[in-house]
C-alpha positions as CSV (number, residue, x, y, z in Angstrom):
1,Q,9.4,-14.4,-41.4
2,V,8.2,-15.7,-44.6
3,Q,9.7,-13.5,-47.4
4,F,9.7,-13.1,-50.9
5,V,11.0,-10.6,-53.2
6,E,10.4,-10.6,-57.1
7,S,12.5,-9.0,-59.4
8,G,13.0,-9.3,-63.4
9,G,9.8,-7.6,-64.8
10,G,9.8,-4.8,-67.1
11,L,8.8,-3.4,-70.4
12,V,9.4,-5.8,-73.3
13,Q,8.1,-5.6,-77.0
14,P,5.6,-8.4,-77.9
15,G,7.3,-11.7,-79.0
16,G,10.5,-10.7,-76.8
17,S,11.5,-12.8,-73.2
18,L,12.0,-12.1,-69.3
19,R,13.2,-14.2,-66.5
20,L,11.7,-13.6,-63.5
21,S,13.3,-14.1,-60.0
22,C,12.3,-14.9,-56.5
23,S,14.3,-14.8,-53.5
24,A,12.3,-16.6,-50.8
25,S,13.4,-16.5,-46.9
26,G,12.6,-17.5,-43.7
27,F,11.0,-21.3,-44.4
28,T,12.3,-24.4,-45.2
29,F,12.4,-23.6,-48.9
30,G,13.0,-27.3,-50.3
31,S,10.3,-28.7,-48.8
32,Y,7.6,-26.5,-50.2
33,G,6.0,-26.4,-53.7
34,M,6.3,-22.7,-55.2
35,R,4.0,-20.9,-57.5
36,W,3.6,-18.3,-59.9
37,Y,0.6,-16.2,-60.1
38,R,-0.2,-13.0,-62.2
39,Q,-2.7,-10.3,-62.0
40,A,-3.8,-7.8,-64.3
41,P,-5.6,-4.7,-63.9
42,G,-9.6,-5.2,-63.1
43,K,-8.7,-9.3,-63.4
44,E,-8.6,-11.7,-60.8
45,R,-5.6,-13.6,-59.9
46,E,-4.3,-16.2,-62.1
47,L,-1.9,-19.1,-61.2
48,V,0.5,-19.1,-64.1
49,A,2.8,-22.0,-63.1
50,A,3.9,-24.2,-60.4
51,I,6.5,-26.3,-59.2
52,S,6.7,-29.0,-56.8
53,S,9.3,-29.8,-54.2
54,G,10.3,-32.5,-56.3
55,G,10.7,-30.5,-59.3
56,T,7.1,-31.4,-61.4
57,T,5.9,-28.7,-63.1
58,N,2.5,-27.2,-64.4
59,Y,1.2,-24.8,-66.4
60,A,-1.8,-22.7,-67.0
61,D,-2.8,-23.2,-70.4
62,S,-2.5,-19.8,-71.6
63,V,1.5,-19.9,-71.0
64,K,2.1,-23.7,-71.9
65,G,4.8,-23.9,-74.4
66,R,6.3,-20.4,-73.5
67,F,6.8,-20.1,-69.8
68,T,9.2,-22.4,-67.9
69,I,9.3,-22.5,-64.0
70,S,12.6,-23.7,-62.2
71,R,13.8,-23.2,-58.9
72,D,17.6,-23.5,-57.1
73,N,17.1,-25.3,-53.8
74,A,20.5,-24.1,-52.9
75,K,19.6,-20.4,-53.5
76,N,16.2,-20.3,-51.8
77,M,15.2,-19.4,-55.4
78,V,12.6,-19.8,-57.8
79,Y,12.4,-18.5,-61.5
80,L,9.8,-17.8,-64.3
81,Q,11.5,-17.7,-67.9
82,M,8.9,-16.1,-70.0
83,N,8.9,-16.5,-73.9
84,S,6.9,-15.5,-77.2
85,L,5.6,-12.7,-74.6
86,K,2.0,-11.3,-75.7
87,P,0.1,-8.2,-74.5
88,D,-2.2,-10.6,-72.6
89,D,0.9,-11.3,-70.3
90,T,0.9,-7.7,-69.1
91,A,0.4,-8.2,-65.1
92,V,2.0,-7.9,-61.9
93,Y,3.7,-11.3,-61.2
94,Y,4.0,-13.0,-57.7
95,C,5.7,-15.8,-56.2
96,V,3.6,-17.7,-53.8
97,K,4.6,-20.7,-51.4
98,A,2.0,-23.7,-51.7
99,G,-0.3,-23.5,-48.6
100,D,-0.6,-19.8,-48.8
101,S,-3.9,-18.1,-49.5
102,S,-2.2,-15.1,-51.1
103,P,1.2,-13.4,-52.1
104,R,3.5,-11.9,-49.8
105,G,5.5,-10.2,-51.6
106,R,5.3,-6.8,-54.0
107,G,5.4,-8.8,-57.1
108,T,7.2,-7.4,-60.0
109,Q,5.5,-5.6,-63.0
110,V,5.7,-6.8,-66.7
111,T,4.1,-5.2,-69.2
112,V,4.2,-6.2,-73.0
113,S,3.7,-3.5,-75.4
114,S,4.9,-2.3,-78.7
């Protein structure tokens, strides 16, 4: 059974940093690209960052230069380092396997507020 558990969210002031983690299980992790999506209240789900099975990364323009996606295939983990956070980054963040149309995990809440 494919499962994802996201963690690391919280309340942070503008300009602060957080590191999100996603633990994956139930599939051959190293063979799949992984993505981080986010969804804010009243808004559509947004692709934030992606990393291929080979480690190639891509980012939404809104987070480029501030966020970094990485993966550890030995641990079946994917991470999202978020720096210089802004109030607009407030959302629930989900990790998603390439090929999945919607998140399977509960996500982790990130709130950026003073």
